[in-house]
TORTIPA-622760 format. One line per field, with one value per residue (C-alpha): residue number from 1; x, y, z; residue in three letters. Coordinates in nm, 2 decimals. Layout:
N
pos (NUM;...)
east (X;...)
north (Y;...)
up (Z;...)
code (Ala;...)
END
This chain:
548
pos (1;2;3;4;5;6;7;8;9;10;11;12;13;14;15;16;17;18;19;20;21;22;23;24;25;26;27;28;29;30;31;32;33;34;35;36;37;38;39;40;41;42;43;44;45;46;47;48;49;50;51;52;53;54;55;56;57;58;59;60;61;62;63;64;65;66;67;68;69;70;71;72;73;74;75;76;77;78;79;80;81;82;83;84;85;86;87;88;89;90;91;92;93;94;95;96;97;98;99;100;101;102;103;104;105;106;107;108;109;110;111;112;113;114;115;116;117;118;119;120;121;122;123;124;125;126;127;128;129;130;131;132;133;134;135;136;137;138;139;140;141;142;143;144;145;146;147;148;149;150;151;152;153;154;155;156;157;158;159;160;161;162;163;164;165;166;167;168;169;170;171;172;173;174;175;176;177;178;179;180;181;182;183;184;185;186;187;188;189;190;191;192;193;194;195;196;197;198;199;200;201;202;203;204;205;206;207;208;209;210;211;212;213;214;215;216;217;218;219;220;221;222;223;224;225;226;227;228;229;230;231;232;233;234;235;236;237;238;239;240;241;242;243;244;245;246;247;248;249;250;251;252;253;254;255;256;257;258;259;260;261;262;263;264;265;266;267;268;269;270;271;272;273;274;275;276;277;278;279;280;281;282;283;284;285;286;287;288;289;290;291;292;293;294;295;296;297;298;299;300;301;302;303;304;305;306;307;308;309;310;311;312;313;314;315;316;317;318;319;320;321;322;323;324;325;326;327;328;329;330;331;332;333;334;335;336;337;338;339;340;341;342;343;344;345;346;347;348;349;350;351;352;353;354;355;356;357;358;359;360;361;362;363;364;365;366;367;368;369;370;371;372;373;374;375;376;377;378;379;380;381;382;383;384;385;386;387;388;389;390;391;392;393;394;395;396;397;398;399;400;401;402;403;404;405;406;407;408;409;410;411;412;413;414;415;416;417;418;419;420;421;422;423;424;425;426;427;428;429;430;431;432;433;434;435;436;437;438;439;440;441;442;443;444;445;446;447;448;449;450;451;452;453;454;455;456;457;458;459;460;461;462;463;464;465;466;467;468;469;470;471;472;473;474;475;476;477;478;479;480;481;482;483;484;485;486;487;488;489;490;491;492;493;494;495;496;497;498;499;500;501;502;503;504;505;506;507;508;509;510;511;512;513;514;515;516;517;518;519;520;521;522;523;524;525;526;527;528;529;530;531;532;533;534;535;536;537;538;539;540;541;542;543;544;545;546;547;548)
east (3.27;3.05;2.78;2.83;2.89;2.53;2.39;2.52;2.39;2.04;2.08;2.19;1.86;1.61;1.76;1.66;1.33;1.23;1.14;0.77;0.72;0.93;0.94;0.63;0.57;0.42;0.34;0.34;0.41;0.39;0.72;0.87;1.21;1.34;1.59;1.80;1.72;1.60;1.66;1.35;1.32;1.28;0.91;0.95;1.23;1.27;1.10;0.81;0.90;1.18;0.97;0.86;1.02;1.40;1.31;1.08;0.89;0.87;0.51;0.22;-0.12;-0.38;-0.68;-0.85;-0.85;-0.93;-0.61;-0.42;-0.05;0.16;0.50;0.77;1.14;0.99;0.87;0.65;0.58;0.48;0.30;0.35;0.04;0.06;0.10;0.41;0.68;0.68;0.95;1.00;1.17;1.34;1.34;1.65;1.95;1.83;2.06;2.08;2.14;2.48;2.51;2.57;2.35;2.05;2.02;1.85;2.15;2.03;1.69;1.83;2.06;1.77;1.55;1.86;1.96;1.60;1.65;1.99;1.85;1.50;1.42;1.42;1.16;0.82;0.58;0.77;0.85;1.04;0.73;0.60;0.89;1.14;1.41;1.49;1.71;1.88;1.80;1.99;2.07;1.70;1.51;1.44;1.25;1.07;1.00;0.68;0.59;0.25;0.04;-0.04;-0.24;-0.14;0.23;0.31;0.16;0.33;0.67;0.63;0.59;0.94;1.19;1.47;1.83;2.18;2.41;2.70;2.57;2.44;2.65;2.92;2.68;2.75;2.40;2.14;1.86;2.00;2.18;2.01;2.11;2.17;2.30;2.06;2.15;1.80;1.60;1.29;1.26;1.36;1.70;1.92;1.89;2.06;1.92;1.83;1.78;1.57;1.30;1.29;1.45;1.46;1.45;1.52;1.58;1.75;1.98;1.97;1.58;1.46;1.13;1.27;1.08;0.77;0.87;0.80;0.87;1.24;1.19;0.98;1.00;0.90;0.86;0.85;0.50;0.47;0.07;-0.26;-0.27;0.04;-0.03;-0.39;-0.20;0.04;-0.25;-0.48;-0.23;-0.13;0.20;0.14;0.08;0.01;-0.14;-0.26;-0.42;-0.72;-0.84;-1.17;-1.44;-1.23;-1.48;-1.48;-1.09;-0.94;-1.13;-1.33;-0.97;-0.91;-1.22;-1.03;-0.72;-0.79;-0.94;-1.01;-1.10;-1.21;-1.29;-1.35;-1.00;-0.82;-1.03;-0.96;-1.00;-0.92;-0.75;-0.60;-0.22;-0.33;0.01;0.07;0.30;0.05;-0.09;-0.42;-0.51;-0.40;-0.67;-0.95;-0.78;-0.80;-1.14;-1.40;-1.68;-1.46;-1.37;-1.72;-1.83;-1.58;-1.70;-2.04;-1.92;-1.77;-2.02;-1.90;-2.14;-2.01;-1.66;-1.73;-1.95;-1.77;-1.39;-1.38;-1.64;-1.84;-1.56;-1.51;-1.77;-1.91;-1.80;-2.02;-1.88;-1.71;-1.55;-1.36;-1.53;-1.70;-1.78;-1.45;-1.52;-1.89;-1.90;-1.70;-1.89;-2.11;-2.47;-2.47;-2.18;-2.31;-2.65;-2.50;-2.21;-2.34;-2.48;-2.12;-2.00;-2.30;-2.30;-2.52;-2.38;-2.66;-2.57;-2.22;-2.26;-2.47;-2.21;-1.96;-2.18;-2.26;-1.90;-1.81;-1.62;-1.74;-1.59;-1.44;-1.21;-1.45;-1.26;-1.55;-1.39;-1.46;-1.20;-1.12;-1.34;-1.05;-1.03;-0.76;-0.73;-0.79;-0.62;-0.52;-0.43;-0.51;-0.21;-0.27;-0.02;-0.02;-0.03;-0.36;-0.62;-0.90;-0.78;-0.70;-1.05;-1.19;-0.99;-1.11;-1.49;-1.38;-1.24;-1.55;-1.78;-1.53;-1.53;-1.94;-1.94;-1.70;-1.35;-1.04;-0.92;-0.71;-0.54;-0.18;-0.04;0.32;0.48;0.40;0.71;0.69;0.33;0.44;0.76;0.52;0.29;0.54;0.76;0.43;0.50;0.17;-0.21;-0.45;-0.42;-0.63;-0.47;-0.57;-0.51;-0.39;-0.67;-0.64;-0.85;-0.95;-0.97;-0.67;-0.41;-0.57;-0.61;-0.26;-0.11;-0.30;-0.32;0.02;0.22;0.53;0.47;0.48;0.72;0.79;0.48;0.24;-0.06;-0.01;-0.02;-0.31;-0.11;-0.41;-0.33;-0.57;-0.42;-0.75;-0.75;-0.42;-0.46;-0.78;-0.56;-0.32;-0.59;-0.72;-0.42;-0.42;-0.70;-0.80;-1.15;-1.36;-1.64;-1.38;-1.20;-1.53;-1.63;-1.28;-1.31;-1.63;-1.50;-1.23;-1.45;-1.66;-1.41;-1.25;-1.62;-1.68;-1.36;-1.34;-0.95;-1.00;-1.29;-1.36;-1.52;-1.48;-1.32;-1.09;-1.13;-0.84;-0.70;-0.59;-0.58;-0.42;-0.34;-0.36;-0.21;0.12;0.07;-0.18;-0.26;-0.39;-0.60;-0.94;-1.32;-1.38;-1.09;-1.00;-0.71;-0.48;-0.54;-0.39;-0.28;0.09;0.06;0.32;0.09;0.01;0.28;0.04;0.15;0.42;0.19;0.00;0.34;0.44;0.12;0.20;0.32;0.38;0.07;0.08)
north (-1.55;-1.62;-1.51;-1.70;-2.04;-1.94;-1.93;-2.23;-2.40;-2.28;-2.42;-2.75;-2.73;-2.67;-2.96;-3.20;-3.32;-3.00;-2.83;-2.90;-2.85;-2.51;-2.34;-2.10;-2.05;-1.72;-1.48;-1.10;-0.94;-1.08;-1.04;-1.15;-1.21;-1.12;-0.84;-0.85;-0.54;-0.51;-0.11;-0.08;0.28;0.20;0.23;0.06;-0.20;-0.32;-0.68;-0.66;-0.88;-0.65;-0.41;-0.58;-0.92;-0.79;-0.44;-0.48;-0.15;0.00;-0.04;-0.24;-0.09;-0.36;-0.21;-0.55;-0.49;-0.13;-0.01;-0.11;-0.13;-0.42;-0.35;-0.47;-0.30;-0.06;-0.18;0.13;0.47;0.78;1.08;1.38;1.58;1.87;1.61;1.79;1.51;1.14;0.90;0.55;0.28;0.00;-0.34;-0.44;-0.61;-0.59;-0.71;-0.65;-0.97;-0.95;-0.96;-0.57;-0.41;-0.21;0.10;0.44;0.56;0.39;0.50;0.86;0.78;0.66;0.99;1.20;0.99;1.07;1.43;1.43;1.23;1.35;1.11;0.83;1.01;0.84;0.97;1.31;1.27;1.57;1.77;1.62;1.62;1.87;1.68;1.33;1.26;0.96;1.03;0.69;0.38;0.24;0.57;0.80;1.13;1.29;1.67;1.70;2.01;2.03;1.85;1.49;1.23;0.98;1.05;0.67;0.56;0.81;0.74;0.40;0.39;0.39;0.15;0.15;0.07;-0.01;0.30;0.08;-0.07;0.26;0.55;0.51;0.41;0.66;0.67;0.52;0.58;0.36;0.13;-0.22;-0.34;-0.70;-0.85;-0.68;-0.62;-0.63;-0.67;-0.85;-1.23;-1.34;-1.17;-1.41;-1.47;-1.81;-1.83;-1.57;-1.64;-1.49;-1.75;-1.77;-1.66;-1.75;-1.52;-1.75;-1.69;-1.42;-1.57;-1.29;-1.22;-1.10;-1.29;-1.62;-1.82;-1.73;-1.80;-2.15;-2.08;-2.12;-1.95;-1.78;-1.90;-1.67;-1.82;-1.60;-1.59;-1.35;-1.25;-1.36;-1.65;-1.81;-1.73;-1.90;-2.21;-2.22;-2.14;-2.39;-2.70;-2.61;-2.48;-2.15;-2.15;-1.77;-1.55;-1.21;-1.23;-1.17;-1.53;-1.52;-1.78;-1.88;-2.11;-2.34;-2.31;-2.30;-2.40;-2.69;-2.86;-2.93;-2.78;-2.92;-2.73;-2.44;-2.11;-1.76;-1.46;-1.12;-0.82;-0.47;-0.29;-0.02;0.22;0.16;0.51;0.68;0.96;1.20;1.37;1.73;1.80;1.60;1.72;1.71;2.06;1.98;1.67;1.91;2.16;1.91;1.72;2.04;2.11;1.99;1.95;1.71;1.48;1.46;1.35;1.11;0.96;0.93;0.76;0.47;0.15;0.07;-0.23;-0.41;-0.34;-0.50;-0.81;-0.89;-0.77;-0.83;-1.14;-0.95;-0.95;-0.57;-0.34;-0.08;0.29;0.58;0.82;1.13;1.19;0.87;0.70;0.42;0.10;0.09;0.44;0.45;0.56;0.86;0.97;1.28;1.19;1.56;1.52;1.23;1.43;1.72;1.54;1.20;1.24;1.29;0.95;0.74;0.57;0.82;0.82;1.06;1.30;1.26;1.36;1.65;1.78;1.76;1.94;2.19;2.26;2.30;1.95;1.87;1.69;1.99;1.79;1.52;1.25;1.09;1.20;1.54;1.80;2.10;2.40;2.57;2.30;2.13;1.74;1.54;1.18;0.98;0.63;0.48;0.29;-0.04;-0.32;-0.59;-0.88;-0.73;-0.90;-0.78;-0.41;-0.48;-0.58;-0.29;-0.04;-0.18;-0.15;0.22;0.26;0.16;0.40;0.67;0.60;0.60;0.97;1.06;1.05;0.94;0.67;0.40;0.14;0.11;-0.21;-0.16;-0.39;-0.31;-0.14;0.08;0.14;0.26;0.44;0.65;0.74;0.86;1.06;1.20;1.05;0.98;1.09;0.89;0.56;0.34;0.35;0.26;0.42;0.18;0.09;0.22;0.24;0.58;0.81;1.02;0.79;0.78;1.17;1.23;1.01;1.13;1.51;1.61;1.81;1.73;1.37;1.44;1.23;1.00;0.80;0.66;0.78;1.17;1.07;1.28;1.59;1.78;1.95;2.18;2.41;2.38;2.00;2.00;2.19;1.99;1.66;1.81;1.95;1.62;1.48;1.78;1.57;1.25;1.34;1.14;1.38;1.67;1.44;1.34;1.73;1.79;1.51;1.62;1.96;1.76;1.53;1.79;1.97;1.65;1.57;1.92;1.89;1.52;1.48;1.13;0.91;0.61;0.31;0.03;-0.06;-0.40;-0.69;-0.78;-1.01;-1.33;-1.67;-1.94;-2.31;-2.50;-2.80;-2.74;-2.46;-2.37;-2.08;-1.84;-1.53;-1.59;-1.47;-1.70;-1.56;-1.25;-1.15;-0.94;-0.84;-1.11;-0.98;-1.04;-0.70;-0.47;-0.20;-0.42;-0.42;-0.66;-0.95;-0.97;-1.09;-1.33;-1.52;-1.52;-1.71;-1.97;-2.32;-2.65;-2.85;-3.16)
up (0.67;0.93;0.74;0.45;0.66;0.79;0.44;0.34;0.64;0.57;0.23;0.36;0.58;0.28;0.10;0.41;0.49;0.70;0.40;0.40;0.78;0.79;0.46;0.40;0.05;-0.05;-0.31;-0.25;-0.60;-0.96;-1.14;-1.48;-1.31;-0.95;-0.90;-0.57;-0.39;-0.04;0.01;0.24;0.11;-0.24;-0.34;-0.69;-0.74;-0.38;-0.32;-0.13;0.15;0.27;0.50;0.82;0.75;0.73;0.91;1.20;1.28;1.62;1.67;1.47;1.52;1.48;1.31;1.34;1.72;1.76;1.64;1.97;1.94;1.94;2.07;1.84;1.85;2.10;2.43;2.50;2.41;2.57;2.44;2.63;2.78;2.51;2.23;2.13;2.21;2.21;2.34;2.25;2.48;2.29;2.42;2.58;2.42;2.08;1.80;1.42;1.24;1.20;1.60;1.66;1.91;1.78;2.01;2.02;1.81;1.51;1.55;1.57;1.26;1.07;1.10;1.05;0.75;0.59;0.66;0.51;0.20;0.17;-0.14;0.09;0.32;0.16;0.43;0.46;0.83;0.84;0.78;1.11;1.34;1.42;1.62;1.71;2.03;2.18;2.54;2.65;2.45;2.47;2.45;2.16;2.20;1.89;1.90;1.67;1.45;1.53;1.82;1.74;1.88;1.62;1.63;1.72;1.42;1.19;1.31;1.30;0.94;0.87;0.89;1.14;0.94;1.09;1.14;1.08;0.74;0.60;0.74;0.43;0.15;-0.12;-0.30;-0.05;-0.33;-0.56;-0.31;-0.38;-0.02;-0.17;0.16;0.42;0.79;0.94;1.24;1.18;1.19;0.79;0.71;0.57;0.20;0.14;-0.24;-0.48;-0.85;-1.10;-1.04;-0.70;-0.35;0.02;0.34;0.62;1.01;1.17;1.42;1.63;1.63;1.98;1.92;1.77;2.03;1.88;1.53;1.40;1.03;0.92;0.59;0.33;-0.01;-0.31;-0.65;-0.93;-1.09;-1.38;-1.35;-1.18;-1.41;-1.30;-0.93;-0.98;-1.09;-0.83;-0.55;-0.72;-0.68;-0.33;-0.41;-0.23;0.14;0.17;-0.13;-0.20;-0.55;-0.74;-0.83;-1.02;-0.92;-0.62;-0.48;-0.77;-0.88;-0.57;-0.25;-0.43;-0.50;-0.13;0.12;0.43;0.37;0.08;0.23;0.16;0.36;0.18;0.43;0.28;0.22;-0.01;-0.20;-0.59;-0.80;-1.15;-1.15;-1.38;-1.35;-1.31;-1.38;-1.71;-1.98;-2.25;-2.25;-2.42;-2.19;-1.90;-1.98;-1.97;-1.66;-1.47;-1.56;-1.26;-1.53;-1.75;-1.43;-1.30;-1.64;-1.66;-1.33;-1.44;-1.74;-1.50;-1.48;-1.15;-1.11;-1.42;-1.29;-1.00;-1.13;-1.43;-1.36;-0.98;-0.98;-0.72;-0.47;-0.42;-0.27;-0.44;-0.38;-0.48;-0.23;-0.36;-0.05;-0.06;0.26;0.10;0.29;0.49;0.65;0.65;1.02;0.91;0.59;0.63;0.44;0.37;0.13;-0.05;-0.09;-0.23;-0.48;-0.49;-0.85;-0.99;-0.84;-0.99;-1.34;-1.57;-1.93;-2.03;-1.80;-1.84;-2.21;-2.13;-1.89;-2.15;-2.42;-2.14;-2.07;-2.45;-2.53;-2.87;-3.18;-3.36;-3.58;-3.72;-3.57;-3.37;-3.03;-2.82;-2.82;-2.57;-2.60;-2.78;-3.03;-2.90;-2.91;-2.62;-2.62;-2.32;-2.23;-1.87;-1.71;-1.52;-1.43;-1.69;-1.44;-1.25;-1.44;-1.24;-1.29;-1.66;-1.70;-1.50;-1.69;-2.03;-1.89;-1.80;-2.16;-2.32;-2.10;-2.17;-2.56;-2.53;-2.41;-2.69;-2.55;-2.71;-2.41;-2.44;-2.19;-2.13;-1.93;-1.82;-1.56;-1.19;-1.10;-1.42;-1.34;-0.99;-1.10;-1.35;-1.10;-0.85;-1.11;-1.30;-1.66;-1.75;-1.83;-1.65;-1.39;-1.19;-0.85;-0.47;-0.12;0.16;0.39;0.76;1.09;0.99;0.68;0.83;0.67;0.31;0.30;0.45;0.19;-0.12;-0.04;0.12;-0.10;0.06;-0.06;-0.42;-0.62;-0.33;-0.36;-0.61;-0.37;-0.46;-0.84;-0.90;-0.80;-0.64;-0.33;-0.13;0.16;0.35;0.32;0.44;0.73;0.83;0.80;1.05;1.27;1.30;1.49;1.73;1.95;2.04;2.10;1.83;1.79;1.73;1.47;1.28;1.27;1.10;0.85;0.78;0.64;0.48;0.27;0.16;0.00;-0.15;-0.30;-0.44;-0.61;-0.71;-0.76;-0.75;-0.88;-0.67;-0.83;-0.54;-0.24;-0.31;-0.09;0.15;-0.06;0.13;0.06;0.28;0.30;0.61;0.49;0.60;0.85;1.09;1.32;1.05;1.11;1.00;0.94;1.27;1.46;1.30;1.54;1.28;0.92;0.74;0.39;0.30;0.10;0.15;0.28;0.58;0.87;1.04;0.83;1.07;1.34;1.12;1.04;1.41;1.48;1.23;1.31;1.12;1.09;1.31)
code (Met;Lys;Lys;Tyr;Leu;Leu;Ala;Ala;Ala;Ala;Leu;Thr;Leu;Leu;Ser;Gly;Ser;Ala;Val;Ala;Gln;Thr;Val;Leu;Thr;Val;Asn;Ile;Glu;Pro;Ala;Thr;Thr;Trp;Val;Arg;Asn;Phe;Asn;Pro;Phe;Asn;Gln;Thr;Ser;Ala;Arg;Gln;Ser;Thr;Leu;Asp;Phe;Ile;Tyr;Glu;Pro;Leu;Val;Ile;Phe;Asn;Arg;Phe;Asp;Ser;Asn;Lys;Pro;Val;Tyr;Arg;Leu;Ala;Glu;Ser;Phe;Lys;Leu;Ser;Asp;Asp;Leu;Lys;Ser;Ile;Glu;Phe;Lys;Leu;Arg;Pro;Asp;Leu;Lys;Trp;Ser;Asp;Gly;Lys;Pro;Leu;Thr;Ser;Ala;Asp;Val;Lys;Phe;Thr;Tyr;Asp;Tyr;Leu;Lys;Lys;Phe;Pro;Ala;Leu;Asp;Phe;Val;Ser;Ile;Trp;Thr;Phe;Val;Thr;Asp;Val;Gln;Ala;Val;Asp;Thr;Gln;Thr;Val;Arg;Phe;Thr;Leu;Ala;Asn;Pro;Ser;Ser;Leu;Ala;Ala;Glu;Gln;Ile;Ser;Gln;Leu;Pro;Ile;Val;Pro;Glu;His;Ala;Trp;Lys;Asp;Val;Ala;Asp;Pro;Val;Thr;Phe;Ala;Asn;Glu;Asn;Pro;Val;Gly;Ser;Gly;Pro;Leu;Thr;Glu;Val;Pro;Arg;Phe;Thr;Gly;Gln;Thr;Tyr;Asp;Gln;Cys;Arg;Asn;Pro;Asn;Tyr;Trp;Asp;Asn;Ala;His;Leu;Lys;Val;Asp;Cys;Met;Arg;Phe;Pro;Gln;Leu;Ala;Asp;Asn;Asn;Gln;Ile;Leu;Thr;Ala;Thr;Ala;Asp;Gly;Thr;Leu;Asp;Trp;Gly;Val;Ser;Phe;Ile;Pro;Asp;Ile;Asp;Asn;Val;Tyr;Val;Ser;Lys;Asp;Pro;Glu;His;Phe;His;Tyr;Trp;Tyr;Ser;Pro;Ser;Ser;Met;Val;Ala;Phe;Leu;Phe;Asn;Leu;Glu;Thr;Ala;Asn;Glu;Asn;Asn;Lys;Lys;Ala;Phe;Asn;Asp;Leu;Lys;Phe;Arg;Arg;Ala;Val;Ser;Met;Ala;Leu;Asp;Arg;Lys;Thr;Met;Ile;Asp;Val;Ala;Gly;Tyr;Gly;Tyr;Pro;Thr;Leu;Asn;Glu;Asp;Pro;Gly;Leu;Met;Gly;Glu;Leu;Tyr;Lys;Ser;Trp;Ala;Asp;Pro;Ser;Val;Lys;Ala;Asp;Phe;Gly;Lys;Phe;Ala;Thr;Tyr;Asp;Ala;Asp;Ala;Ala;Lys;Ala;Leu;Leu;Asp;Glu;Ala;Gly;Tyr;Lys;Asp;Lys;Asp;Gly;Asp;Gly;Phe;Arg;Asp;Asn;Pro;Asp;Gly;Ser;Lys;Ile;Ser;Phe;Ser;Ile;Ile;Val;Pro;Asn;Ser;Trp;Thr;Asp;Trp;Val;Asp;Thr;Val;Asn;Ile;Ala;Val;Glu;Gly;Met;Gln;Ala;Ile;Gly;Leu;Asp;Ala;Lys;Ile;Glu;Thr;Pro;Glu;Glu;Ala;Val;Trp;Thr;Gly;Asn;Leu;Ile;Asn;Gly;Ser;Phe;Asp;Ala;Ala;Ile;Asn;Ser;Leu;Pro;Ala;Ser;Ala;Ser;Pro;Tyr;Tyr;Pro;Tyr;Lys;Arg;Ala;Phe;Ser;Ala;Ser;Asp;Lys;Gly;Lys;Thr;Arg;Phe;Thr;Ala;Gln;Arg;Trp;Phe;Asn;Pro;Asp;Val;Glu;Lys;Leu;Val;Thr;Glu;Phe;Thr;His;Thr;Ala;Asp;Leu;Ala;Lys;Gln;Lys;Glu;Thr;Met;Asn;Lys;Ala;Gln;Arg;Ile;Val;Ala;Glu;Asn;Met;Pro;Met;Ile;Pro;Val;Phe;Asn;Asn;Pro;Asn;Trp;Tyr;Gln;Tyr;Asn;Thr;Lys;Arg;Phe;Thr;Gly;Trp;Ser;Thr;Lys;Glu;Asn;Pro;Phe;Val;Asn;Pro;Ser;Ile;Ser;Arg;Thr;Asn;Pro;Ala;Arg;Leu;Leu;Asn;Leu;Leu;Ala;Leu;Glu;Pro;Ala;Lys)
END
């Protein structure tokens, strides 16, 4: 009853004059309607405001500040000298949003829960840790499967959930968690409809003194065009969308308050499902010459200039380093394999001819060397208009070299689900940005993550790469880490499991009319994107305060 009274009080607050000062209107995800799901382990249907804002991480690593740890639920961590175990110490007197104590028992419960229900473990943490112990009410010790200098970062990727709210959930995989009990700043949901929902202040948040935003409001916006309208008319305070010609259609409307800042971010790539159920396509997709030919058929510059309005950064690095990780790139890798990541339609045709891909049935498209038909669709979320245009340019390039390629545009949740469960032929996808290429490689090429995350959608796994990625964490010595990554990127470049085309900007629009304190190009204290792959979005939120 107390919770419902609090929710009613929050609704009363929202109806008053405080709305313009204390309610932050934001956009994270396009949707045709909102579905009430706040399961932090759900990778497809859960609202993208769940992690960080409802479930606060133990630690956030700020890649905009030399990857320094910013302590949240944990007040410290200590890695053993042999790198084989790590202890986190929680802040004293933490509470869940329902007022019950948050202790080391909840942390241990969460990780044991993931072991019991491995489908929830979207980073395969139990391939990384072997034991979790609650040393005392504030201290948790993790024993590691292998020595790791990055243990704190890896462990902090997962949300901590309350034992008392989750222990009796019959099926946590399908559990919608409609009324979440969380640890983050905005856990209360006083209003939820198909068109809008609000997340409001956690009455028991440990850091409420620094939280100056009472609620975040999420209007339902179906695609980039609707998002553009809401951004340009000043409805949105914080956005993460592609906006074409942003200086003219957004900034010029109110140059004093409407701003954006785009820094290099996640790599965008085309990929083939090497385990597709279509046996004819599978033959082609698993042929390295076929993948290389497709890569050379992609006009990356046109994708950037036309589809992306010049905002993305060209990525012709077959080792996937690109601009974001240029300090990690081995020049010899690009020298040896770079031609396969560069647009050259004539070379693409020649390579297909050499490999025996010819039109054997007279339909105008190339077939497999054995005569079987190749025909595939590339899936892309229908609301991501820049990516839709990118895929259309790619399809033109593939058809120009004789391949029967098409575009398919499901909703984002369906696209994500298809990438996770493998029910697709080809796709455009991205890998999350990080302080080093370790995390993109770990997310993309770990066999244990197959079927749990969209980042392994290509289903290409190499034991040597996995071994090198593990070895990367065995030392904190930068020179040794670079030596290991050089070997790994050479294997990836040689096999081309993903076809890079560009690096997305870190999409970020912000409106200073109602709130100030934003991370900006002039004051880049944290990654400001509100994307769900960026835990540091919480730090940007905590820096905001109502404009005077």
